[in-house]
C-alpha positions as CSV (number, residue, x, y, z in Angstrom):
1,M,-21.8,-22.6,-110.4
2,A,-18.9,-23.6,-108.0
3,T,-16.3,-21.0,-106.9
4,L,-12.8,-20.8,-108.1
5,S,-10.0,-20.3,-105.6
6,T,-6.8,-18.4,-105.7
7,I,-7.5,-15.9,-108.3
8,V,-6.7,-12.5,-109.5
9,T,-8.6,-11.3,-112.5
10,R,-9.0,-8.1,-114.3
11,I,-12.9,-8.7,-116.9
12,G,-8.2,-9.6,-119.9
13,L,-13.4,-8.7,-121.5
14,P,-11.1,-11.6,-122.3
15,L,-14.9,-8.2,-121.9
16,L,-11.7,-8.7,-123.3
17,A,-10.9,-6.2,-126.0
18,T,-8.1,-3.7,-126.1
19,I,-9.8,-0.8,-127.9
20,A,-9.5,2.9,-127.7
21,L,-12.9,4.2,-126.8
22,T,-13.5,7.4,-125.1
23,T,-15.7,7.9,-122.1
24,C,-18.1,10.8,-121.8
25,S,-16.9,13.1,-119.1
26,L,-20.1,14.9,-118.5
27,D,-21.6,14.5,-115.1
28,H,-25.2,13.7,-115.7
29,G,-26.0,13.1,-112.0
30,I,-27.7,10.1,-110.3
31,S,-31.3,11.1,-110.5
32,P,-32.7,9.2,-113.5
33,Q,-35.8,10.5,-115.3
34,V,-38.9,8.4,-114.6
35,G,-39.1,5.5,-117.0
36,V,-35.6,5.7,-118.3
37,P,-34.0,2.2,-117.9
38,S,-31.2,2.7,-115.4
39,I,-29.1,0.8,-112.9
40,R,-27.9,2.6,-109.8
41,G,-25.8,1.8,-106.7
42,T,-22.7,2.6,-104.6
43,I,-19.1,1.5,-105.3
44,T,-16.9,1.0,-102.3
45,F,-13.3,1.2,-103.1
46,E,-10.5,-0.9,-101.4
47,G,-6.7,-0.4,-101.7
48,D,-4.8,2.5,-103.2
49,P,-5.3,3.5,-106.8
50,P,-2.2,3.0,-108.9
51,D,-0.3,6.2,-109.8
52,N,-1.1,5.7,-113.6
53,T,-5.0,5.6,-113.0
54,A,-6.8,7.7,-115.6
55,W,-10.4,7.0,-114.7
56,V,-12.8,4.4,-113.3
57,V,-16.3,3.7,-114.6
58,V,-19.1,1.1,-114.1
59,V,-20.3,-0.8,-117.1
60,A,-23.4,-3.1,-117.8
61,S,-23.1,-6.1,-120.1
62,R,-25.9,-8.4,-121.3
63,D,-23.4,-11.2,-121.5
64,F,-20.7,-12.7,-119.1
65,P,-18.1,-12.6,-120.4
66,P,-19.1,-9.5,-122.4
67,S,-19.1,-10.1,-126.2
68,D,-20.1,-6.6,-127.3
69,V,-17.5,-3.9,-126.8
70,V,-19.7,-1.3,-128.4
71,E,-22.5,-2.1,-125.7
72,L,-20.0,-1.7,-123.0
73,A,-19.0,1.8,-124.4
74,L,-22.8,2.7,-124.5
75,S,-23.7,1.3,-121.1
76,Q,-21.4,2.9,-118.7
77,S,-21.6,5.5,-115.8
78,A,-19.9,8.8,-115.5
79,R,-16.4,8.7,-114.3
80,L,-16.3,7.9,-110.6
81,D,-14.7,10.1,-107.8
82,Y,-12.8,7.2,-106.2
83,A,-10.7,9.6,-104.0
84,A,-13.5,9.8,-101.4
85,G,-13.4,5.9,-100.8
86,S,-16.9,5.3,-102.2
87,A,-19.0,6.8,-105.1
88,D,-22.6,6.6,-106.2
89,Y,-23.1,5.7,-110.0
90,E,-25.9,5.5,-112.5
91,I,-25.8,3.6,-115.8
92,K,-28.5,4.5,-118.3
93,V,-28.8,1.2,-120.1
94,P,-29.9,1.1,-123.8
95,S,-33.0,-1.0,-123.2
96,L,-35.0,-3.1,-120.8
97,G,-33.7,-6.7,-120.2
98,S,-31.3,-8.7,-118.2
99,Y,-27.8,-7.6,-117.6
100,A,-25.5,-10.6,-116.7
101,A,-22.5,-8.4,-115.4
102,I,-22.2,-5.1,-113.7
103,A,-18.5,-4.4,-113.5
104,V,-16.1,-1.6,-112.3
105,V,-13.6,-1.0,-115.0
106,W,-10.3,0.8,-114.6
107,K,-8.2,2.7,-117.2
108,A,-4.5,3.5,-117.2
109,L,-3.1,6.9,-118.1
110,E,-1.9,7.0,-121.7
111,E,-3.2,3.6,-122.4
112,P,-6.2,2.4,-124.6
113,V,-9.3,1.1,-122.7
114,V,-8.9,-2.5,-121.8
115,W,-12.4,-3.7,-120.8
116,S,-11.0,-6.6,-118.9
117,D,-9.2,-4.3,-116.4
118,V,-11.9,-5.0,-113.9
119,L,-11.9,-3.9,-110.1
120,G,-15.1,-5.7,-109.2
121,L,-18.2,-7.5,-110.3
122,Y,-21.7,-7.3,-108.8
123,G,-22.3,-10.4,-106.8
124,A,-19.0,-12.1,-107.5
125,S,-15.7,-12.3,-105.5
126,L,-12.5,-11.5,-107.5
127,S,-10.0,-11.7,-104.7
128,G,-9.5,-13.0,-101.2
129,G,-10.4,-16.6,-101.7
130,G,-12.3,-17.3,-104.9
131,I,-14.5,-16.2,-107.6
132,S,-18.2,-16.9,-108.5
133,F,-20.4,-15.9,-111.4
134,P,-21.8,-12.4,-111.1
135,D,-25.4,-11.8,-110.3
136,T,-27.8,-10.8,-113.1
137,V,-29.7,-7.6,-112.9
138,H,-33.2,-7.4,-114.4
139,V,-34.4,-4.1,-115.9
140,T,-38.1,-4.5,-116.5
141,E,-41.1,-2.5,-117.5
142,D,-42.5,-2.6,-114.0
143,A,-39.1,-1.7,-112.4
144,P,-37.2,0.3,-115.1
145,V,-34.8,1.8,-112.5
146,V,-33.0,-0.8,-110.4
147,E,-31.6,0.6,-107.1
148,D,-28.9,-0.6,-104.7
149,V,-26.7,-2.5,-107.1
150,D,-23.7,-2.0,-104.8
151,L,-20.3,-3.6,-105.2
152,T,-16.7,-3.4,-104.0
153,A,-13.8,-2.3,-106.3
154,D,-10.3,-3.5,-105.3
155,F,-7.5,-1.6,-106.8
156,G,-5.1,-4.4,-106.0
157,L,-6.5,-6.3,-108.9
158,V,-4.8,-3.9,-111.3
159,D,-1.7,-3.1,-109.2
160,R,0.3,-6.3,-108.7
161,G,3.7,-5.0,-109.4
162,A,4.3,-6.3,-112.9
163,V,2.3,-6.9,-116.1
164,I,2.5,-9.3,-119.0
165,T,0.9,-8.4,-122.4
166,G,0.6,-10.0,-125.8
167,Q,-1.9,-11.1,-128.4
168,L,-4.2,-14.3,-128.4
169,T,-4.7,-15.7,-131.9
170,Y,-7.7,-18.0,-132.2
171,E,-7.5,-20.8,-134.8
172,G,-10.7,-22.9,-135.6
173,S,-14.3,-22.4,-134.9
174,W,-15.8,-21.1,-131.7
175,P,-17.9,-23.9,-130.0
176,D,-21.5,-22.8,-129.5
177,N,-21.4,-23.9,-125.8
178,T,-18.5,-21.6,-124.8
179,E,-19.2,-20.4,-121.2
180,L,-15.9,-18.8,-120.2
181,M,-12.3,-18.0,-121.6
182,G,-9.4,-17.3,-119.4
183,I,-5.6,-16.9,-119.2
184,A,-3.6,-18.0,-116.2
185,A,0.1,-17.6,-115.1
186,Y,1.8,-20.1,-113.0
187,R,5.2,-20.0,-111.5
188,T,5.7,-23.8,-112.2
189,R,3.7,-25.9,-114.5
190,P,0.7,-27.6,-112.6
191,T,0.9,-31.5,-112.4
192,N,-2.4,-32.1,-110.5
193,L,-5.6,-30.5,-109.8
194,L,-4.6,-28.8,-106.5
195,E,-1.6,-27.2,-108.3
196,F,-4.0,-26.2,-111.2
197,F,-5.9,-23.9,-108.8
198,R,-2.7,-22.3,-107.4
199,M,-2.2,-19.9,-110.3
200,A,-0.4,-16.7,-109.6
201,A,-2.8,-14.6,-111.6
202,L,-5.9,-15.4,-113.5
203,N,-8.4,-13.6,-115.7
204,I,-11.5,-15.5,-116.7
205,T,-13.3,-12.8,-118.5
206,L,-11.7,-12.9,-121.9
207,P,-14.0,-12.0,-124.8
208,T,-15.4,-14.8,-127.0
209,Q,-16.4,-15.2,-130.7
210,I,-13.4,-13.1,-131.9
211,D,-10.3,-13.8,-134.1
212,S,-7.7,-12.3,-131.9
213,F,-7.4,-10.3,-128.6
214,D,-4.7,-8.0,-127.1
215,Y,-4.7,-9.0,-123.5
216,K,-3.0,-7.6,-120.3
217,L,-2.5,-9.6,-117.1
218,A,-1.3,-8.0,-113.8
219,I,1.1,-10.5,-112.1
220,P,3.4,-10.5,-109.0
221,P,7.1,-9.8,-110.1
222,D,8.6,-13.4,-110.4
223,S,9.6,-16.0,-112.8
224,Y,6.8,-18.0,-114.7
225,E,7.1,-21.4,-116.4
226,Y,3.5,-21.7,-117.7
227,I,1.1,-19.2,-119.3
228,V,-2.0,-20.9,-120.5
229,V,-5.3,-20.1,-122.0
230,L,-8.3,-21.9,-120.5
231,W,-11.9,-22.7,-121.9
232,L,-14.9,-23.8,-120.0
233,A,-18.0,-25.3,-121.6
234,R,-21.5,-24.0,-120.7
235,G,-22.9,-26.0,-117.8
236,A,-19.6,-27.6,-117.0
237,S,-18.0,-28.0,-113.5
238,I,-15.4,-25.4,-112.6
239,F,-13.0,-28.4,-112.5
240,D,-13.5,-29.0,-116.2
241,F,-11.4,-26.1,-117.7
242,R,-9.6,-27.1,-121.0
243,E,-6.2,-25.9,-121.7
244,I,-6.3,-24.8,-125.3
245,G,-3.3,-22.6,-125.7
246,V,0.2,-22.2,-124.1
247,Y,2.9,-19.5,-124.4
248,E,5.6,-21.5,-126.2
249,T,9.3,-21.2,-127.0
250,V,8.4,-21.5,-130.7
251,P,4.8,-21.4,-131.8
252,G,3.7,-24.9,-132.4
253,S,6.6,-26.5,-130.6
254,G,4.6,-27.6,-127.6
255,E,7.4,-26.5,-125.2
256,P,6.2,-23.8,-122.7
257,A,8.4,-20.7,-122.6
258,H,9.6,-19.3,-119.4
259,L,9.7,-15.6,-118.4
260,T,10.9,-13.4,-115.6
261,V,9.2,-10.1,-114.8
262,A,10.7,-7.5,-112.3
263,R,8.7,-5.1,-110.2
264,G,7.4,-2.3,-112.3
265,D,8.2,-4.0,-115.6
266,T,5.9,-5.2,-118.5
267,A,6.7,-8.3,-120.3
268,R,5.5,-7.7,-123.9
269,D,4.8,-10.0,-126.9
270,V,3.7,-12.9,-124.7
271,N,1.7,-14.1,-127.7
272,I,-0.2,-17.4,-127.7
273,I,-1.9,-19.4,-130.5
274,V,-5.2,-20.7,-129.3
275,D,-6.4,-24.0,-130.8
276,L,-10.3,-23.9,-130.5
277,S,-10.4,-27.5,-131.7
278,K,-9.4,-28.5,-128.2
279,A,-12.3,-26.7,-126.6
280,R,-14.6,-29.8,-126.5
């Protein structure tokens, strides 16, 4: 699939579920037993970890975007020692099969897990010029332990100076051909395709097939005129995103609401009604 430019994401899962699930703190090492399905590799960290960093883990998902939060909780590594600049990891996956996304997930102190707070995706670029789909990892009977699944984790993706949070409420039925869901923030409302790809922040890993989702999006401190939810059909061009929900002055008014966020602040209750009938 084609690449998307000017993006900052954080896999809003939009993984995308705000859910308090604990992570096992036991260190099981990185030497899997023979025959135990496992994915192993090295994470290289970039940037400085935010002061409110609680922990970082690597997760494996059969789908991209992830649709099963329980699977993510069960398919994760031990907590990584990011202070050294790089860390080896191992994920003991539940079963053989294909895993569409291997992601580095960050958690904030005194906050529930937000599986979309992603620092990196195996095989995909999340910063510095574009994004592509992650590479799939195949765990097979002949090769139950997959080595060298290495990736880079960028702390800058969760430390942009300000945050907006809110709830997405989905109305209507989910299309069977849903490929991606995202949320984007624009300083001014885009009027052409070039401006559309100049978003200030973007998360294209929102979870699908759900009724609602509490999202969080890291953004540069600034004023924003357009916060929009995006949908992409399976097999469609990256240029065919559909706008199916907008942050409005009054829900249903059709009038985009503006907001200003200062450095260090969090804009809350940036809630959006998402009309799935527009996802066609």
